[in-house]
ZAMARGU-4260 file (C-alpha; in steps of 0.2 Angstrom, whole numbers, plus 5000, padded with zeros to 4 digits):
<rodrens>
0) 4836/4973/5117 | 4844/4976/5100 | 4843/4995/5102 | 4853/4993/5119 | 4866/4982/5111
5) 4868/4995/5097 | 4870/5009/5109 | 4883/4999/5120 | 4892/4995/5104 | 4892/5013/5098
10) 4899/5019/5115 | 4913/5006/5115 | 4918/5011/5097 | 4918/5029/5102 | 4929/5026/5118
15) 4941/5015/5107 | 4943/5029/5095 | 4946/5042/5108 | 4959/5030/5116 | 4968/5028/5100
20) 4968/5046/5097 | 4976/5049/5114 | 4989/5036/5110 | 4993/5044/5094 | 4995/5061/5102
25) 5006/5053/5115 | 5017/5045/5102 | 5019/5061/5092 | 5023/5070/5108 | 5037/5057/5113
30) 5044/5059/5095 | 5044/5078/5096 | 5054/5076/5112 | 5067/5065/5103 | 5061/5050/5114
35) 5061/5039/5098 | 5062/5022/5107 | 5047/5026/5118 | 5037/5033/5103 | 5041/5017/5093
40) 5033/5007/5107 | 5017/5017/5107 | 5015/5017/5088 | 5017/4998/5088 | 5004/4997/5102
45) 4992/5008/5091 | 4995/4996/5076 | 4991/4981/5088 | 4973/4988/5090 | 4971/4986/5071
50) 4972/5005/5069 | 4981/5006/5052 | 4984/5023/5045 | 4997/5031/5034 | 5001/5043/5048
55) 5005/5030/5060 | 5016/5020/5048 | 5025/5036/5042 | 5029/5042/5059 | 5034/5025/5065
60) 5046/5024/5050 | 5053/5041/5055 | 5056/5035/5072 | 5065/5019/5066 | 5075/5030/5055
65) 5080/5041/5069 | 5086/5026/5079 | 5096/5019/5064 | 5085/5004/5062 | 5084/5007/5043
70) 5076/4991/5038 | 5061/4993/5049 | 5060/5011/5043 | 5059/5005/5025 | 5046/4992/5030
75) 5035/5005/5038 | 5037/5018/5024 | 5032/5005/5011 | 5016/5001/5022 | 5012/5020/5022
80) 5015/5021/5004 | 5004/5007/5000 | 4990/5016/5009 | 4994/5033/5001 | 5004/5030/4985
85) 5004/5048/4980 | 5011/5055/4996 | 5027/5065/4991 | 5034/5065/5009 | 5033/5046/5011
90) 5041/5044/4994 | 5055/5056/4998 | 5059/5048/5015 | 5058/5030/5008 | 5071/5036/4995
95) 5082/5042/5008 | 5081/5026/5019 | 5084/5015/5004 | 5101/5023/5002 | 5106/5012/5017
100) 5102/4996/5008 | 5117/4987/5002 | 5110/4980/4986 | 5108/4992/4971 | 5095/4984/4960
105) 5092/4992/4943 | 5074/4990/4938 | 5070/4983/4921 | 5064/4996/4909 | 5046/4994/4906
110) 5035/4998/4891 | 5030/5017/4892 | 5012/5013/4891 | 5013/5001/4905 | 5024/5013/4916
115) 5011/5027/4912 | 4997/5015/4917 | 5005/5010/4933 | 5008/5028/4937 | 4990/5033/4935
120) 4985/5018/4945 | 4996/5023/4960 | 4991/5041/4959 | 4975/5038/4970 | 4971/5027/4984
125) 4958/5013/4984 | 4944/5023/4992 | 4947/5038/4980 | 4946/5027/4965 | 4930/5019/4971
130) 4922/5035/4975 | 4927/5042/4958 | 4919/5026/4950 | 4903/5028/4959 | 4901/5047/4955
135) 4905/5044/4937 | 4892/5031/4936 | 4879/5042/4944 | 4883/5056/4931 | 4882/5043/4917
140) 4864/5038/4923 | 4860/5057/4922 | 4868/5058/4904 | 4858/5043/4899 | 4842/5051/4905
145) 4846/5067/4895 | 4849/5056/4880 | 4832/5047/4880 | 4822/5063/4884 | 4832/5075/4873
150) 4822/5083/4858 | 4837/5088/4847 | 4850/5078/4839 | 4864/5090/4845 | 4860/5086/4863
155) 4858/5068/4860 | 4875/5068/4851 | 4884/5077/4866 | 4876/5066/4879 | 4880/5050/4869
160) 4898/5053/4869 | 4898/5060/4886 | 4890/5044/4892 | 4903/5033/4883 | 4917/5043/4891
165) 4909/5041/4908 | 4906/5023/4907 | 4924/5020/4901 | 4930/5030/4916 | 4918/5021/4928
170) 4925/5004/4922 | 4943/5010/4923 | 4942/5018/4940 | 4933/5003/4947 | 4947/4992/4940
175) 4960/5003/4948 | 4951/5002/4965 | 4950/4983/4963 | 4969/4982/4959 | 4974/4993/4974
180) 4963/4983/4985 | 4971/4967/4979 | 4988/4974/4984 | 4982/4978/5001 | 4975/4961/5004
185) 4987/4950/4995 | 5003/4958/5002 | 5013/4952/4986 | 5028/4963/4991 | 5040/4961/5006
190) 5056/4968/5013 | 5071/4957/5017 | 5074/4957/5036 | 5089/4946/5038 | 5106/4954/5036
195) 5110/4942/5021 | 5099/4929/5012 | 5106/4916/5000 | 5093/4914/4986 | 5091/4896/4980
200) 5086/4888/4963 | 5073/4877/4971 | 5063/4877/4987 | 5075/4867/4997 | 5092/4869/5007
205) 5099/4857/4994 | 5095/4869/4980 | 5109/4878/4970 | 5115/4895/4978 | 5110/4908/4965
210) 5115/4925/4973 | 5114/4934/4990 | 5103/4948/4994 | 5103/4959/5010 | 5091/4967/5022
215) 5081/4982/5017 | 5079/4976/4999 | 5061/4976/4992 | 5056/4960/4983 | 5040/4953/4975
220) 5033/4936/4981 | 5027/4926/4966 | 5024/4908/4973 | 5024/4898/4989 | 5028/4880/4994
225) 5028/4876/5012 | 5040/4888/5021 | 5048/4893/5005 | 5043/4908/4994 | 5048/4911/4976
230) 5053/4929/4974 | 5057/4941/4959 | 5067/4956/4960 | 5066/4972/4951 | 5080/4967/4939
235) 5071/4951/4934 | 5081/4939/4944 | 5071/4926/4954 | 5073/4911/4966 | 5068/4904/4982
240) 5070/4909/5001 | 5063/4905/5017 | 5048/4915/5023 | 5056/4919/5040 | 5069/4930/5032
245) 5056/4942/5025 | 5042/4953/5031 | 5027/4956/5020 | 5023/4974/5017
</rodrens>
């Protein structure tokens, strides 16, 4: 009975994969024919089946850009970039789309080592960092075996330092994978979707008006209280807004 169930499940999964591939091909063909609105509908249908991929988000972002829906374009480019942070095409198109954002926010200069560390973190995807961590740990175990069974001090010295490097690399790459995974799960960043939003000093309509931000701006979510979210921008300014005015990346 269990074997029959597994067979049926495998057939269903295979059929779903083929159906999703056909949908993606259909959407791409519509896009190539400049039928952008129809392509948007099909791309969104694909996403509704939980088939998330950088390609779908990237193509959807392109389709939204072609129809001058710049905020939705930015949102989908950001989602694509979250899955493949080192993709140059996504970064370039996102930069072009951001030129349509009203707000020009100057990011606070960070410490060089922090900026370098974040750049290294974003250079690979979650899966890549996880694979690198596993592979380096396996090589570490091999080096450990060489160390214990080596007959000369020179080999022991080399395998010892190689093992130290590998275990440090294993820990670092696993940490990077965990942080990248946390970004995918927690959705701490969002895009402002309303034409303009007044940022409050407290999570209440009676709070003091601090400043106004506009659609397309990327913000970081730092706290939540009911329907209100505390947000922080790249320049360090922060305040509260209603959750309905933003869309999480």
